[in-house]
N, C-alpha and C positions, 0 to 999 in steps of 0.2 A: 076807419082810417086806413087799415091795412088793405081792405078791398079796393079803395080808391087808388092807393099807390100801385097795387097790382094791375088795375085796369089801365092806369097811365103808362106803366111799364110795357104792358101788352101793346098799347096803341103806338108807343114809341119804337117798338121793335119792327124794323122794316125787313120783311123777308125777301130773299132773292127770287124764290120760285115756289109756286103752289104746286103740290104734287097731286094731280087729279087722276084718280084711279078707281078701278073696279075693286070691290072688297076681295074678290077672288084672287087678285094679284098682289095683295098687301105684303106677303113675305118678300117677294122680289123687289117691290117698291121700297121697302124698308132698307134692303141692302144698298140700293142705289142712293137713298137718302143719306145713309151713313157715309158713303163714299163722297157725296157732295159736301158733307160737313167736314170731312178730312181735307178737302180741297179749299176750305175756308168760306164756303157758301152757306147761306141760312135757308134751308128748305122748310116749307110749311107742310106738315104731315098731320092729318087729323088726330091720330092716336097720341101725338106729342103735344098738340095745341088745343084740343077741345076738352075742357074740364067737365067732369060729370055734373049733371044737374043744371047746366047752362043751356041757353037757347043756341043750338049749333047753327041754325039758319042765320041768325043775326051775326054770329062770329064769321061765318062764311062770307056773308055780304061785305063785312068790313075788309076781309082779305081780298076779295075781288076788286074792291076799290083802291087798295093800298099796295098790294104785292107787285113786284117789278116784272114778273114773267110767270108763265104757267107751262108745265109739262103735262101733256095728256097721254097717259100710259094705256097701251092696248096690248092685251095678252090673248091667250086662247079663248077666254070667255067673252071677248069683245068689250064693248062699252056697257057699263052698268046703267040702270035707269037714272039714278041721281047724278052719276058722272056726266051723263048727257046734258043735264040741266046746267051743271057747273061749266062744262065745256062751252056751251052756247053763251053763257053769261060772260066768260072770258073773251070769247071771240068778239062779242059786241063791245064790251068795255075796252078791250085792248086795241080794237080798231080805232077808237077815239083817241087813246093815249099813245098809240104807236109802240106798244109793248109786245114782245114775242110770245106766241103760243106755239109750243113745239110738240108735234106728235112724236111719241116714243114707242117703238115696237119692241115689246119684251121678247126674250128668247124663245118663248113658246107660242108666239103669235102665228096666226095662219099665214100660209105662203102669200095669199092675196087677202089681207084683212079688209073687212068692210068698214070703211071710214066715211063719216058724213062729208058731203061734197066740199064744204068750206075748210074742213080739217085736212083732207087729202090734197088740197091745193098748196099746202105749206110744206117746206122742206122738213123732212123727218130724220130722226135718229133711229138706227136699227141695231138693237142688241142681239139679233139673230146672227149677225156677222161680226165676230170679235176682231177680225182683221181690219175692219173699218174704223177701229178705235171709237166705239160708241160713247164711252164716258168722256173722252176728250172732245168729241163733237157736241155732246150735250152741254158741257161746261162752256165751250166756245159760243154756242147759241145763247146761253144765259148771260154771258158777259158782253156780248156784242151790242 
């Protein structure tokens, strides 16, 4: 009974943004996730939402179908192998639903980061330049 209630609660929770990131960038992404929460947004972050012992692929698929937007983070390590799969799924699904996929360059990203062609054609947020108000731009993109 409790398991059913938890599953229903999980399905009812609509997340504002899926935080798609390379594991190497997790500490920086966690900081950004906390700031998004402070601004009243509900970010989906794997370490907060994937319970041990559950099929993480099935839970990811559910989020790709339900989440309102995605932020694809790129740091000095570039895109991770699983991150590329997630990003391509978001681009495909969100094209149909008209949801934003926002490339986010982290503070340690390369001067000219290598981005897949469909991702680099989108307007991005650049945390390498604090004067550009990257958090404000990210929130704006998520709420637009």
